[in-house]
Each structure stands twice: as structure tokens, then as C-alpha cells.
SEMITOR-377431 format. One record per residue: residue in three letters; x, y, z of N, C-alpha, C, CB in turn. Coordinates in pm, whole numbers, plus 50000, padded with zeros to 5 digits. Glycine has a CB too. Example, Ala and Ser with C-alpha at 12.3 -4.5 7.8 and 13.67 -1.06 7.14 Angstrom:
<rs>
Ala513194943150780512304955050780513204967050780511314955350905
Ser512854977550708513674989450714512905000350787514084994050572
</rs>
This chain:
<rs>
Unk662628259764912662178259264779663148266464682660808265264771
Unk663358259664574664278265764472663488273964361665148254064403
Unk663808286364342663138293664232664328299264142662118305864290
Unk663928304464023665138310263951665948319964018664758316563833
Unk665328327964117666208337564184666798332864315665468349864209
Unk666358321264369666808316264494667288302364483665768317164594
Unk668608300164491669198287264479669808284664628670348286864355
Unk669048278164711669488276864857670908271364862668508267064940
Unk671718277864952673088273364961673998279964856673138258464946
Unk673518286764757674298292364649674108307264639673948285864518
Unk672898312364606672618326464597671158330464611673108331364469
Unk671048343064631669668348364626669708361864559669048349464768
Unk669068362864435669078372764346667698381464371669238366564202
Unk667528391964301666368401064311665218394764219666778416464261
Unk664208389764277663088384464198662448392664098662108380664280
Unk662688406364106662048414864008662638411863872662218429664045
Unk663818406263858664498403563730663628394563647665888396963750
Unk662808386063715662038376463650660618380463635662128364163719
Unk660238392963661658828398263631658818401063485658438411763715
Unk657628401263435657308402063290657968414563229655738402563266
Unk657968426163299658578437663249660028437263222658348447663334
Unk660678430363321662198427163316662498417963209662728420863446
Unk661638407963196661908397563090661788404262947660838384963103
Unk660858412562926660548418362807661718427862757659258425562822
Unk662548431462851663648440962814664998433462786663868451562932
Unk665028420362783666198413662760665968402662648666708407862891
Unk666998398062583666868387962484666828374862558668008388462381
Unk666278363962490666238351062550667588344362516664998342962499
Unk668228340262622669578334262610669438319462603670488338262729
Unk669908312562486669728299462475670918291962482669098296862367
Unk672088297862500673358291962509674348298462606673918291862379
Unk675298293062655676178298962759676758311862715677298289462794
Unk676808322662797677508334462764678948330562777677128346462854
Unk679888335662673681188332062674682008343962738681618328362534
Unk683248340062779684168349662835685498348462756684368347062990
Unk685968359162707687388360462653688128368062757687478367962509
Unk689108361062805689978367462915691048376462851690698356163007
Unk691108388862903692018398462864693218401162965691268410562839
Unk693318393763072694258396263186695668398363134694238384363288
Unk696128390363033697478391362984697588405062905697838378562890
Unk696718407562824696928419362739696648432062825695978418962610
Unk695618433762902695258444362983696288445663094693888442463035
Unk696798433663138697748434963252699018442563206698138420663309
Unk699358439863076700508448063013700318461563023700718445362875
Unk699058466163018698728481063027698678487463158697458483562970
Unk698858477363262698568482263403699898488563450698068469863507
Unk700058500963468701238507163505701878500963614701038520063533
Unk703098496563606703878492063720703578477763767703628501363833
Unk702748470063695702448457563747702418446663637701158458463818
Unk703358445863544703438436563450703968422863512704288441963342
Unk703588412263445703888398163497705258393063438702688387763455
Unk705698382963501706948375463457706358364863348707758367563594
Unk707398360063285707098348963189706408337963256708358343663123
Unk706878332663373706258321163443704958325163491707098316163558
Unk704848337163530703518342163579702488341663474703618356463631
Unk702858345063350701978345063245701448330963213702628351063130
Unk702468321663209702058307863174701238301363290703328299063143
Unk701638305163412700688300063517699348305063516701178302863646
Unk699208316963486697838324063481697128317263364697938340763458
Unk697688314263247696948308363144696468294363178697748308263023
Unk697268286763248696878274463303695598275563395698038268963378
Unk695678285063487694618287363581693358291663509695018297663681
Unk693428300363405692358305163328691658293663255692848315563232
Unk692388284063193692008271763130691208263463227693218264063080
Unk691718261463352691138253663450689808260363501692138251363562
Unk689778272663507688568280363544687408278863445688918295163557
Unk687778276363313686758275163207686468287163125685528271163264
Unk687458296263122687218306963023687248301662880688268317963039
Unk686578308862787686328302862650687528306962566684928307862582
Unk688118318862576689208322762501690198331462580688718329762382
Unk691498330762543692498339062609693228347562525693408331562678
Unk693298360962550693858370862465695438370262497693178385562492
Unk696278370162405697708370262422698218382762476698368367662299
Unk699288383462531699938397062583699908407062469701528395162634
Unk699708419762494699578429762389700918437062378698398439662419
Unk701818436362480703128443862472704238433662487703258455262585
Unk704398425762383705458415362378705958415862231704908400262421
Unk707298412562215707748411662078707078400362009709238410162070
Unk707188400361872706528388861796707268376761839706578390461634
Unk708438375361853709208363561891708778358562034710748366961888
Unk708598368462124708238364162268706758359362255708398377062383
Unk705918365462188704608362062171704448346762119704008372362077
Unk705268344662013705228332061950705668320962043706048332361829
Unk706678324562122707148314662217706228311662329708398318762272
Unk705488322162373704438319862465703338310562426703888331862496
Unk703088311462299702058301862240702598287762226701578306662099
Unk703868286562202704578272562193704578266762337706168273562135
Unk704918275862429705068270162568703618266062624705798281462669
Unk702648273462582701338271462628700848256762562700388284462584
Unk701178254862442700868242562373701558230562436701258243762227
Unk702878232762479703648221662550702958218262678705148225762581
Unk702268226762730701488224562865700318216162842700988238162930
Unk700008213862722698728206262687697398214162703698628193862777
Unk697438227262708696278235162726695618237562602696578247362788
Unk694208236962608693428237462488692568249462458692628226762489
Unk692398259262563691558270462546692128278162422691508279162677
Unk691238282462328691658289262205692328302862255690378291862102
Unk693398306462177694128318962201693798329862092695678316062203
Unk693848342062125693468352862053694748362162039692268359562120
Unk695008365061909696238375661881695438388261870697228372661731
Unk695638396661973695088410561968695828419261880695048416762101
Unk695248425461787695968433361677696168424261568697358439661721
Unk696838429661466697668441361457696738453961439698698439861338
Unk697218465261456696528477261425696618480861277697038488261508
Unk695448482361220695438486161069694878500561064694468475660974
Unk695608508861012695198522860993694478524360864696398532260996
Unk693348531860871692608534160737692798548560712691018530260740
Unk693008551860579693128542760460694278532760480693378551060328
Unk694058520760432694988510160445696388514460376694378497060381
Unk697428510660440698738514160380699428501160337699648522360483
Unk700628503760267701398492360219701668482260320702628496560164
Unk701758469760285702158458360357701068453960471703558461360418
Unk699848459260452698898455660559698658439860556697498463860541
Unk698798434860442698528419960432699678412860500698378414860277
Unk700838416660492701938411160551701808412260703703158417660499
Unk701308423260750701088426160887700088415160944700528440960904
Unk698988413160877697988403860921698698389360916696648404960825
Unk699448385960823700048373960809701038370160925700698374160683
Unk701818379960969702698378261075702008374661204703468390061092
Unk700778380961229700098377461351699448363661345699068387861380
Unk699148359461220698548345361206699638334761239697968342861054
Unk700918338361197701978329361221702338327361380703198334661141
Unk701778335461458701968333761607701358320961653701338345461686
Unk700418315861578699778302461619698558303061687700618295061705
Unk697978314661712696658316961773695548311961683696448331661803
Unk694478308161747693298304061665692428315061619692458294861741
Unk692578326961681691688337761639692518350161622690538340061742
Unk692228357661509692868370061480691968381761514693268370461336
Unk692528391461583691518402961613692148415861575691078403561768
Unk692218418561440692828432261395691958444061445692938433161231
Unk692718454561479692098466761517692178477561422692608471061636
Unk691018482561376690878493061268690968505861341689498492061183
Unk692018515561286692288527561356692108538561262693648527761417
Unk691778550361310691818563661235691808574661338690578565461134
Unk692128587161300692148597561405690818599761468692628610561350
Unk690858603361600689648605161671688888616861613689908607061817
Unk689508626261551688768638261501687838633061387689798649961447
Unk688108623161318687148617561213685988612061277687778606761126
Unk686188605361392685018599961467684118611061514685468591761588
Unk684768621561577683928631661628683068638961528684738640861696
Unk683658640361408682858647861306682118639561216683698656461225
Unk681948626661252681208616761189681628614061040679788620561197
Unk682958615361022683558612260888683138621460781683218598560845
Unk682948634360817682628644260712683828651560655681678654260765
Unk685038646360685686298652760621686858643960519687418655660726
Unk688158642460504688848635960399688488621560414690358638560403
Unk688488615660532688168601260545686608599460560688928594960672
Unk686088592760461684638592160462684128578660501684088595960329
Unk682798577360531682138564660572682298553860458680578567160604
Unk682088559360342682068549860225683568543360207681578558160084
Unk684518552360228685918547360224686178535560333686928559760252
Unk685698540160452685988529560559685208516960531685628534660705
Unk683848518460489683178505960461683818497560361681858508460419
Unk684318503260255684988495860142686258488460198685398506260022
Unk687098496160266688258490360314688138479760424689058500560356
Unk687058482660515686778471760616686408458960542685588475960715
Unk685458459160443685068447660374686138440460300684058451060286
Unk687108448660243688158443560159689138436060247688848454860082
Unk689568442760354690608437460437690158426060517691148447660525
Unk688878426060565688258415860651688168402960562686778420760707
Unk687718404860425687508393460342688938386360323686848397960200
Unk689938394560304691378389260294691778382060422692408401160268
Unk691468387560543691848380660667691118366460674691448389960796
Unk689908365460625689298352360631689898342360542687918353360600
Unk690748345860453691448336060368692718329760450691948343460229
Unk692898335360565694248331260631694098318760727694838343860719
Unk692908313360723692748300860793692508301660942693898292960770
Unk692128313760992691868314761135690588321761152692978321761210
Unk689928320861269688768329361306689178344161304688218325361448
Unk688238352061256688548366861254687508374361325688668372461112
Unk687978382661414687048390861497687708404961511686768383861644
Unk687328413861413687888426561416687338436461520687748431961288
Unk688188446361562687848456861648687608469261552688998459261758
Unk686888478961607686808492261550687198502561656685388495061495
Unk688168510361639688558519361743687438529161775689798526761703
Unk687438532061901686448542261961684918537661921686778558261899
Unk684718525961906683378521261862682258527161943683308506161870
Unk682298526862071681198532362162681198547662179681328526162303
Unk682198553662102682158568462091681798572361953683508574962129
Unk681378563861872681018566061740679478567661727681558554861655
Unk678968576261638677498577161617676918563361589677148586861499
Unk675868560761651675358547261642675058541761507674208546361717
Unk674348550061426674158544861289675318543361213673308552961215
Unk676408551461232677708549461170678348536661214678598560861200
Unk678388534461345678988521961394678218509361340678988522061551
Unk676988510361331676198498961280676538496561140674718501261293
Unk676718506361052677098504960911678478498660909677088518760835
Unk679378502760989680798497460981680738482661012681798504961083
Unk680038479761125679978464561168679128456961068679308462561318
Unk678188461861012677378455060894678298452160789676208463960833
Unk679218460260749680298458260642681118445160671681318471160639
Unk681488445160803682358434260848681688420360850682848437460987
Unk680308421660897679558409060896679318404060746678158411060973
Unk679048413960667678898408960525680128403660455678378419660441
Unk681368406760511682608400560477682768386560532683708408860523
Unk681788382360616681658369460679682788366560776681608358760575
Unk683148377660862683958374860971683268367061076684478386961025
Unk683918361261176683248351661263682678360761379684288339661317
Unk683128371561403682628379661511683048395361490683218373761650
Unk682388403261573682918417061575683158421561721681908426961502
Unk684168429761739684588434061873684068448761893686198433061889
Unk683138449961997682648463462026683348467662149681088464262043
Unk684008479562155684848484162263684328495962325686178486662220
Unk684288496362451684118509462533685508511662599682868508462651
Unk686438514762516687948515062554688158526862646688928516462422
Unk687368536562671687578547662757686588546662880687398561062677
Unk685828535862888684898533662998683918544863029685658530863118
Unk683288549962917682448560562915680918557962895682918568962818
Unk680658544062891679258539862855678498538162996679248525162764
Unk677268535362992676438530963099675538520163057675668541963154
Unk674898513563154674078501163105672918504163002673408493963231
Unk672258515263019671258518962922671858521062782670548531462968
Unk672828528862778673498531862654674108519162592674568542462676
Unk674628510962667675138497962620674158489262555675708490562728
Unk673038488662637671878480262593671478484462451670628481762693
Unk671188498362441670698503962313671748501162202670428519562325
Unk672888503062232674028500762134674068487162088675378504062192
Unk674128478662178674458463762128673128458762057674898452862263
Unk671948463462089670848458662012670868463761868669588462562079
Unk671358476261846671618481461721672658473361638672048494961739
Unk673718470461717674728462561636674378447561612676088462961708
Unk673528442961697672968429161671672118429961545672068423661794
Unk671258439561536670398440961419671268442661293669418452961436
Unk672408449261303673118452061184673948439861137674008464161208
Unk674448431561241675298420661193674558407761174676418418561287
Unk673288407461216672488394461206672808385461319672788386861072
Unk672108374361314672198364161428673328355261429671048355561430
Unk674088353761319675138344361303676478349761331675118339261172
Unk676648362361336677888368561373677998371861521678068380761294
Unk679098365361583679158368061731679658381761765680068358061800
Unk679068386761866679368400361923680198399862045678108407861956
Unk681448404762044682298405462156682178419862212683748401562117
Unk682288420562342682028434662407683248436562518680388435362487
Unk683898446362494684828451462613684428463862678686248453962566
Unk684338464162805684098476662878685208479562976682758476162952
Unk685618492362982686528495863085685828501263207687488505663034
Unk686488502063317685868505563452686198518963495686318496063560
Unk686358528363408686808541563464685828548263546687188550963357
Unk684508545863535683468552163627682778541363704682388560663547
Unk683398529663718682788518663810681638511763748682298524563944
Unk681398511963619680238505663564680488493763473679478515663492
Unk681668488663470682078478263375681298465963391683528475163389
Unk681118460463512680418447763532678928449663500680588442663679
Unk678268461363549676848464663497676678465463357676378477163546
Unk677708471963284677558473463146677738459063070678608484263098
Unk678658451563121678728438063064677398430163072679808430263136
Unk676778430263183675428424363201674418429663100674918427163343
Unk674348443263091673498450162989673738445562843673738465162997
Unk675128443562814675478439062680674868425762645676948438162666
Unk675028416662741674528402662725673038403062709674908393662848
Unk672458410462802670988410962796670458416062661670478419862906
Unk671318424262591670938429862463671348421662339671518443462452
Unk672058409962370672408401362260673938399362235671788406762139
Unk674818403662328676318401162306676458387262335677318410062398
Unk677508381162270677828366662286679088364762391678198360362136
Unk680048372862377681298371762434681668383562520682258369762331
Unk681958381562644682278392462736683798393262753681578390362874
Unk684418404562730685848406662755686028409862903686448418162663
Unk686848402362969687048404063120688418400463162686078395463200
Unk688888406463264690128402563325689978398663461691098412763319
Unk690918389763526690858386763661691228399363741691768375063692
Unk690378400663844690408412663938690078425663863691838414064006
Unk689748424763727689358436663657690698444563620688358445563748
Unk691878438263625693088445163611693168449763470694258436763651
Unk693788463163449693898469763330694478482663331692738470563275
Unk694478489963233695078503963238694008512663294695568509463093
Unk694318524463353693638534063425692688526963536692848542863324
Unk691318527463509690348520963619690108506563605688948527363615
Unk690828500163509690668485963487689488482063394690488479363618
Unk689098469763396688118464263304686998456363380688848455063200
Unk686218449163296685228440263368686068430763447684218432263267
Unk685658427563569686268418263659685638404163628686048422663810
Unk686458395163572685888381563539685128375663660687038371563496
Unk685718376363777685098369763894683718376363932686098370564018
Unk683618388363903682368395363936681228392463822682688411263950
Unk681688394763702680758391363596680228377563584681348394263479
Unk681188368263615680678353763594679648350463710681948342463597
Unk679828355663821678948353463936677598359763904679558359564066
Unk677678372663876676318379263847675658372763729676468394763817
Unk676278369063624675578361963515674838349663562676548358063408
Unk675648341363640674978329363676673858332763777675988319063735
Unk673968341363870672938345163972671788348863888673378357264072
Unk671868355763776670678361163710670288352663588670938375763666
Unk670628339563592670098329563505670788329363364668598331663491
Unk671918335163356672658335063231673858324863248673188349963194
Unk673688313163185674648302963206676098306063147674108290463147
Unk677038301963205678498303063156679228291063167679278313263229
Unk680438289663115681268279163121682208279563234681928278063005
Unk682178290963317683078293363423682748284363539683058307763463
Unk683818278763599683778270563718683898280963837684998259163718
Unk682658283663899682678294063994683568290564112681298296964039
Unk683718278064147684478274264262685988276264244684208259964295
Unk686408278764116687818281264088688228296864104688128276363942
Unk687198305264111687468319864100688308325164207686228327564098
Unk688128321064338688928326964449690398323764428688458321664589
Unk690678310864399692098306664382692668314264268692228291364357
Unk691938315864152692338323564028692708337064071691188324163921
Unk691868343464150692058357364183693178359364273690868363064242
Unk693448349864372694688351564454695958349064375694658342064573
Unk695888340664285697008337664194697378350664119696608325964090
Unk696348356964055696678368463983697168380064072695528372463905
Unk696658381064187697118391664283698608389664311696298391264420
Unk699038377164339700438374864369701318376364241700608360764430
Unk700798372664120701578373864001701788388363959700928366263891
Unk700778396163977700848410063938701608419064057699318415363908
Unk701498412964184701918420564290701108433364322703238423664267
Unk699728430464329698948442464357698278439864498697828445464238
Unk697888451464554697098450364674695568451464650697548461064771
Unk694788444864717693328444864702692668451964816692798430764693
Unk691648459864787690888463864898690088454064970690078473464858
Unk690048453565102689488442665171688128439365134689548444765306
Unk687298449065088686018446965038685808444064895685298457365067
Unk686878441464831686848438464682685988426464665688308435764620
Unk684898427464574683868416664559684648403864526682778420164441
Unk684128393664578684498379364546685908375664602684488377164388
Unk686938383464593688228379864623688788387964747689068381764501
Unk688198398364779688658406564897688768399565026687768417764919
Unk689698404165106689938396565230688688396565318691138402565307
Unk687908406965313686768408665411685428404965331686708424565472
Unk685538400665214684138398065141683338387265201684338394064991
Unk684108377265267683288365365323683198365965472683928351465284
Unk683438378465526683458380765676682368390565718684868386465723
Unk681778388165836681018397865908681258395966059679518396765873
Unk681208406866137681248405666274679988399466330681488418666332
Unk680248390566416679058383766478678418373266382677958394466518
Unk677148369866407676478360766318676338365766182675198357266369
Unk676058379166171675948386566049674848379065965677388387465972
Unk675218376465845674318370365744674738355165733674418378165597
Unk675258349365828675708335865826674798326865760675938331165957
Unk673538328565790672428318965739672478319065595670958322965786
Unk672878329365519672998330365373673868319165321673578344065331
Unk674808314365396675688303665348675158289765380677048305365409
Unk674158288965474673898274965516672378271865518674528272365657
Unk671418282265511670058280265544669228283965407669638289565676
Unk668108278465399667258281865282666748295965282666078272765277
Unk666668302965388666288316665404667408325565395665618318965526
Unk668148325365281669438332565262669118347165258670198328065131
Unk669998354865322669868369365308671248375665247669508375665455
Unk672158367465213673358372265148673338370164996674558365465208
Unk673998377464918673688376564775674178364064723674248387964698
Unk675518359064742675938346764697676728340264811676738348164570
Unk676538328564832677178320864929678708319364906676538307864933
Unk679578323264994681018321764972681478308064922681718324765097
Unk680798297564978681118284464930680938282664769680218274465006
Unk680058290264709679898287364565681118292464490678588293964508
Unk682028299964539683098305064472684508300464540682928320164468
Unk684298289964622685498284164685686018289664799686488283864603
Unk685078296764885685458301865009684448297965118685598316564999
Unk684528301465232683618298665335683408311465421684128286765418
Unk682118312765458681688324365543682408323165681680058324465563
Unk682818335365727683578335765856682858346165930685158339065841
Unk682338342266052681878351566158683058354766246680698345366245
Unk683288367166264684458371866332684088380766446685368379166239
Unk684978383166541684718391866653685878403366650684718382966793
Unk685358415166631686228426766622685768437066730686188432966476
Unk686228449366709686018459866809684508462966822686828472866771
Unk683708461266718682338464566730681608455566845681658462666588
Unk682018442166850681398433866931682138434267072681358420366866
Unk683428435067058684158435267190683848446767281685618435467167
Unk683328457767224683038469567296681578471767299683728481067238
Unk680718462167271679308461667288678688471667188678918464767435
Unk679168472867072678518481666978677688474766864679568490166918
Unk677508462066891676548455866778675078459266814676708438666766
Unk674358456566721672888460866727672138454866848672138456366595
Unk672578442066871671868435066984672118441867114672308420266997
Unk673068451067127673488457667259672988471567239675148457367292
Unk672188475067164671718489767139671178495467258670658490867031
Unk670658488767359670148493667480670998492967603668998487067505
Unk672268488267578673188487167693674608487767628672938473167782
Unk675558487967724677008487567682677498472867692677938497267776
Unk676568463567714677068450067735677268443467607676148441867820
Unk678318435267580678548428267453677718414167457680178425867431
Unk676468417067425675508406367440675858394767347674088411467412
Unk676378396967231676778385567141677668376467206677438390067015
Unk678698381567276679658373567344679148365667453680688381467393
Unk678158372567536677528364567638676678352467581676648373767721
Unk676098355567472675268344167413676138334567355674258348767307
Unk677288337867302678168328467234678738318667346679378336367154
Unk679158325267458679678316867569678608307567632680268326067677
Unk677418312467642676238304567690676038292467600674918313467691
Unk676218294867478675988283067372677048272267387676038288467217
Unk678308276167434679468267667433679658262267577680748275467382
Unk679348267967677679668264867811678498265867906680748273467855
Unk678398255668003677298256268090677338267468197677188243468153
Unk678468271568239678518280968339679728290168321678538274168469
Unk679458303568301680438313668304680038325268393680728318268168
Unk680788326968502680308337768592680898350768550680668334868738
Unk680478362368605680688374968561682268378668564679848384168645
Unk682948374268667684438376768669685118369568557685068372268802
Unk684638356768536685348350368417684968356768290685038335268406
Unk683808361168275683418368068148684318380768133681818372068148
Unk684448388368235685248399868221686728397468190685128407468342
Unk687288386468236688648381568210688778377768074689018370268295
Unk687768370068023687688365967876687728378067776686338357967852
Unk686858387767817686628399967746688078408467739685408408367824
Unk688588409067851689938417067862690938409667769690558417468022
Unk691038396667778692098390167692691708390667545692328375267735
Unk690468390067514690148390967376690408404867311688748387267359
Unk690038415167407690418429767358691898431067345689898441167460
Unk692588424767435694088426667428694548419167298694868420667565
Unk694068408767273694568400867160694378408867025693798386767154
Unk693138415867018692798423666897693668435566889691328427866895
Unk693888441467003694578455467008696028453366968694508462467158
Unk696668442367006698118440466981698428431966860698768434167102
Unk697388427966788697558421366658698118430166552696278416066611
Unk699138426166485699788434066379698968433066248701258429066356
Unk698518421766209698018418066078696518419866059698368404166053
Unk695728417666170694288419466151693758423866291693568405766095
Unk692628429266282692058436066410690788427866436691698453066391
Unk690798414366439689578406866481690088393266520688448405966367
Unk689198385766589689388371466629688348362866540689118369366796
Unk688828350666520687728341766462686948336366585688338329266368
Unk685848330466563685078323666678685908313066738683708317366631
Unk686718306266679687598295266735688638301566832688368287166618
Unk689178313166776690208320166862689648325166989690818331766789
Unk688448330166978687678335967095687398324467198686258342767045
Unk686878313767154686598301667241687838296267302685918290567162
Unk689038297067219690348292567282690678301267400691538293067179
Unk690458314767392690758322967492689818319867609690688336767447
Unk688518317467586687578314767689687918301667766686198314067630
Unk688388291667687688808278767756689988280467835689058267567660
Unk690908288867799692028292067887691678298068019692908300967819
Unk690648307268019690258313168137689438303268226689498325468106
Unk688498296068163687638286468234688488274568291686518281168136
Unk689528270168228690318259268285690938262568414691358255168194
Unk691278275468431691778278668567690838279668683692428290868562
Unk689528280268645688538281268754688348295568804688958272468869
Unk687258297268874686858310768933687988316769022685528309269020
Unk688668307669100689638313369193690948319369131690018302769288
Unk691128315369002692348320968935692058333168853692978310668845
Unk690858337968845690468349368760690938361868832688898349768732
</rs>
């Protein structure tokens, strides 16, 4: 039976999310949640792992294929290089809208700020995302010094209105927005919305928010900017809450989630696109992401950036789709799923493997003996007769294969049965 929380062969979510109490705490989502990919820009900030020119273009093609809604251009490239990337992207026939991140505009506004905006528009991106900046001390003291709230509000409105005359979509950032007093931040974003920008960018650029704080914050910003101004949200992952915060933001009314493949970025990284897209879909928030493309996208990014992944990394880690023994295999194939999301939903397959836990009889099914019961049952399912001496020889060879393997310390089921067939083909007298 299919329910909102249980899609057989795809995923099994927590049904409490559809209880009345949970429903009352989130907005009704009537259109797909969007993703703006920041892998290129945040990847530039990842110490020691910047991509090559061909890697950037290859990733942009993969991102378009996977269904992201917007792509942020590299943040650490010369103007000429960035312009050439846009041209090369167009020559590939790719259509996903591009975002020019920056320029940085210091308040009070200085000479030639209009020219600065114009240069970024000339890059050819469809969306301009200027970043408004001021000293953090002004934020901490809630603008009770030389730089006042009224000054900022006036200059935000003035410069944003000018940006809207340049013929592109305008989505401004405010520096340290999630470290700003909530009423103050709401006033600043209200000024931008009243200047008729297309969206506003809310950033947790130091990764210091949590889901409850994010939910309260985004609700206040939504009330300030009204229903027609899109809210973009970026969270960093310094304390491991980026994906949870992204979900909280959408539940509170955010439209566009800033995410990167593998969560790559400076310091602790960002919202991981492959994690957020999966959890959104699992919990009834539609997206335009093709989930079945996520694994291939993640592996491409891993190679392009030259990074190692923890085996247990969600969605793309080497071990994410593996368990010793039968594990939760039924979650991939049966209605009574016990696994969160079926690996097949994101372009992988569940793999039951045999490692030291099973080879040395340490699985739960052997808790009352030292006998590797799983292996005996497996052989009984495949072969009509395996005597004890044959079983011990199979076990010895399997243990030897795992112990001497350089790259991995487990066998697949097929590898184990191949070992068994080698023993059984010789007959009892050869054991």
C-alpha cells in the first residue's frame, strides 16, 4: 500500500511528519522547491581542491542534466575567465539559468558602484546577485554607530532599484544576514522587496544556525517580503546541520535552496545537493531534481575536485548501499521496507556483502554460537548438499580472500558463491 510516507521500492519516511501537529508547523508547498547549485563558487573556496576549466564545464553539464534550477558561476575567476565560461556553456547548448555571484557592494555606497554592477551583467548570466557588505561590528551593535539602519535601508532600496533597470533578474545578498537581529534583517529585506527585486538571498555563511532558528527566521523574512518575492537560503555545514536547516527553511516558506554537490565548500562545506534533494522528495516536497542522476553526479564531482569521501557519506559513499548479510535488503525490493531510501531511487543498487562480521560468526543470527549461520543458510539456498568439510574449506578460502584483499575487506555474494563452486566442483575427496 502506498502512503505519503511509504513509496514501496523508493523510500520509507517517518509517518509522524504527516500528523496534524507536524502539518500545522510548516507551510503548504504548492510548487516544486528549487535548487541553486553553488558547487562552482563554493568549490573555489574549498582549500586545495579547485577544479580545472574542463572540470567546471563538465560539472555544469551534469548539473543541467540532473535538473538543478540555477547554477552559480565560479566566485574566484577573473572577469574575462568568467565571461568565457558563460560563452563556452552556451556553446554546449545548456539552458539552466546562470547566476553571477557578486559583486560586493560596500555600504555606504562608493564611487563607481553602478559600473561594478554593469560589469557583472556583461558576463551574460541571467541572474545578478550583488552582496551588500559592511563591518561586522555594525551588525553586532545593531547599527547604533555611524552606519545606521535608515542609511542602509535607503541605499539598499536605491541600488536595488538601479540593478533592476539592467535587464536581468536581481537577487541580492545581505552579509551576515543570519547573525543580524531578526527585526533589523526583516527591515532590510523589506526594503529590497519594495524595490521590486526578484528575490532575496538569506545566508548562514558561518554555519551557526539550527533548524528551529532557521524556521523562525525565514517565517519573519517571508512576512517582510511578501508572497511574490522569492527567498533563497544558503546554509553552511560547520556544525553538521546544513541539510536539516535547508529542510526547515523550505518548511517555513523559502523557495530556493543553495546547495553544492557533496556539500563541497569552504570550512565544513554547505548543504549537500544529493542529501537535500532526497530528503525533500521523501517528505513530500517536490523538486525538479532527477534523483536517479545524483550518484553519477556525485562521483563526477569527486573525481573533478580530487577529494576522498567517507565510505558512509550519505547517498554517494562507497558503503552507503551496502550491508553485511541480508541486512535491510528488503527495503530495496519489498513493500515492507525498512531502509530509508532504496539505492535504486538514486541510481545505485543494494549490495549484500560478506565481511569479517559474517566470516567469523559475529552476526546477530549467530549470537548463541560461533557458527557463521548466515553462510550455512546461504549455501543451503544455492546448493543441495554441502558437507561440513566442504563448508570449512569454503570458509577458509573466503576468509583468506578477504584478509589478502588490498582494496576492500569484503566479498560480494557472487564472489562467495564462486569460491563455493570451486570447492564443490572438486568433490568431497579433494577437500
